[in-house]
C-alpha positions in Angstrom: 46.7 217.3 197.9 44.7 220.2 196.5 42.6 219.9 193.6 41.6 223.1 191.4 38.1 223.0 192.4 36.5 225.0 195.2 34.2 223.6 197.5 30.5 224.9 197.0 29.1 227.3 199.6 26.0 226.8 201.5 25.0 230.4 202.7 25.3 233.9 201.6 27.9 236.4 202.1 27.8 239.6 203.9 27.8 241.7 200.9 24.6 239.8 199.2 22.9 240.1 202.7 23.3 243.9 202.6 22.6 244.5 198.9 19.2 242.5 199.1 18.3 244.5 202.3 19.0 248.0 200.6 16.7 246.6 197.4 14.0 245.5 199.7 14.3 248.8 201.5 14.0 250.9 198.2 11.2 248.9 197.1 9.2 249.5 200.4 10.1 253.3 200.2 8.5 253.8 196.8 5.6 251.5 197.7 4.6 253.8 200.7 5.4 256.9 198.6 2.9 255.4 196.0 0.4 254.6 198.8 0.7 258.2 200.3 0.1 259.7 196.8 -3.1 257.6 196.5 -4.3 258.6 199.9 -3.7 262.3 199.2 -5.4 262.1 196.2 -8.6 260.5 197.5 -8.7 263.0 200.1 -8.5 265.9 197.8 -11.2 264.4 195.6 -13.3 263.8 198.7 -12.8 267.4 199.9 -13.6 268.9 196.4 -16.8 267.0 196.6 -18.0 268.3 199.8 -17.0 271.9 198.9 -19.2 271.6 195.7 -21.9 270.4 197.9 -21.5 273.2 200.3 -21.4 275.7 197.3 -24.4 274.1 195.6 -26.7 274.1 198.6 -25.9 277.9 199.4 -26.3 278.9 195.7 -29.7 277.3 195.4 -30.9 279.0 198.6 -29.8 282.3 197.2 -31.4 281.7 193.9 -34.5 280.9 195.7 -34.9 284.4 197.0 -36.3 287.4 195.4 -34.3 289.7 193.2 -34.8 292.5 195.4 -36.3 293.5 198.7 -40.1 292.7 198.6 -41.1 294.6 201.6 -38.9 297.6 202.2 -37.4 300.4 199.5 -34.7 298.6 197.8 -31.3 298.8 199.0 -28.1 296.7 198.7 -27.4 294.1 201.4 -29.3 293.2 204.6 -31.8 295.5 205.8 -31.9 296.3 209.4 -34.7 293.9 210.1 -32.6 291.1 208.5 -29.1 291.7 210.4 -29.4 288.4 212.5 -26.9 285.7 213.1 -28.8 283.7 210.8 -30.0 283.5 207.1 -33.6 283.2 208.2 -34.6 286.4 207.6 -32.8 287.2 204.1 -35.4 287.5 201.7 -33.6 289.0 198.6 -30.4 288.0 196.8 -28.2 291.0 198.0 -29.3 290.2 201.7 -26.1 287.5 201.4 -23.5 290.2 200.2 -20.4 289.7 202.3 -22.2 287.0 204.3 -19.5 284.6 205.7 -19.6 281.5 208.3 -16.8 279.2 209.5 -17.5 276.7 210.2 -20.5 276.7 207.6 -23.9 277.0 209.1 -27.5 276.0 208.4 -30.0 278.7 207.2 -30.8 279.0 211.1 -27.7 280.0 212.2 -26.5 276.7 214.0 -23.1 275.2 212.9 -22.7 272.3 210.8 -21.2 269.5 212.6 -17.6 267.9 211.3 -16.8 271.1 209.4 -13.7 272.4 211.2 -11.7 274.8 209.1 -14.1 275.5 206.3 -15.5 278.7 205.7 -18.4 280.0 203.2 -18.3 283.4 201.5 -20.9 285.2 199.6 -20.3 288.2 197.0 -23.1 289.8 195.3 -22.8 292.5 192.7 -24.7 294.4 190.0 -23.2 293.5 186.6 -23.6 294.7 183.1 -26.4 292.5 181.4 -24.3 292.5 178.0 -21.1 291.7 179.7 -21.5 289.9 183.2 -17.9 290.2 183.8 -18.0 293.8 184.3 -19.2 295.1 187.8 -21.3 298.2 187.7 -22.5 300.9 190.4 -26.1 301.0 189.6 -28.6 298.0 189.2 -28.9 297.2 185.3 -31.2 294.3 186.2 -28.5 291.7 186.6 -26.6 290.8 190.0 -23.7 288.1 189.9 -23.5 285.9 193.1 -20.2 284.1 194.0 -20.4 281.5 196.7 -16.5 280.6 197.7 -15.5 277.6 199.8 -12.4 277.7 201.7 -10.7 274.8 203.6 -7.7 276.0 205.9 -7.2 279.1 204.1 -7.1 277.6 200.7 -10.1 278.0 198.1 -11.5 274.7 196.9 -14.2 276.1 194.9 -16.2 278.9 193.4 -19.7 278.7 192.1 -20.9 281.9 190.2 -24.5 282.3 188.8 -26.4 285.5 187.6 -29.6 286.6 188.9 -31.8 288.8 186.8 -34.9 290.6 187.9 -36.7 288.1 185.7 -34.9 284.8 186.5 -31.8 283.0 187.7 -29.0 282.3 185.1 -26.5 279.4 186.0 
């Protein structure tokens, strides 16, 4: 004789197993994407900090030099005696114009370790003292220095400072 009651099941159906497996998989995919975004963000923050340090170090070095050539007749860019593989002989701000190094180097020209793919560039221009955003062809007493840090062909940071014939303006 049959009664209207069903017997209780002791296990899971195949559909229940498939659905719960899919849900666990979706949660894991979401968690891995979040973790990847966190790691990528931390890497970018670390690279940005390293770029700032590279730029600050070079900018401080440049601003510590004279405004114009102390020994030879003034010219723009490195003079003949300063055209070396190192910055050791750079004695005025515009000696750094168009200087670049990849990987970055110490002042004596030796490459810094663990900086593969990084590059430092410097641009120096005469500017108008009343409008430093305007480049000038002649010296009006102020030079704009731009240090650019690259990583794998992408600009990470730029630092700009003004150097007058009297003092540096950060």
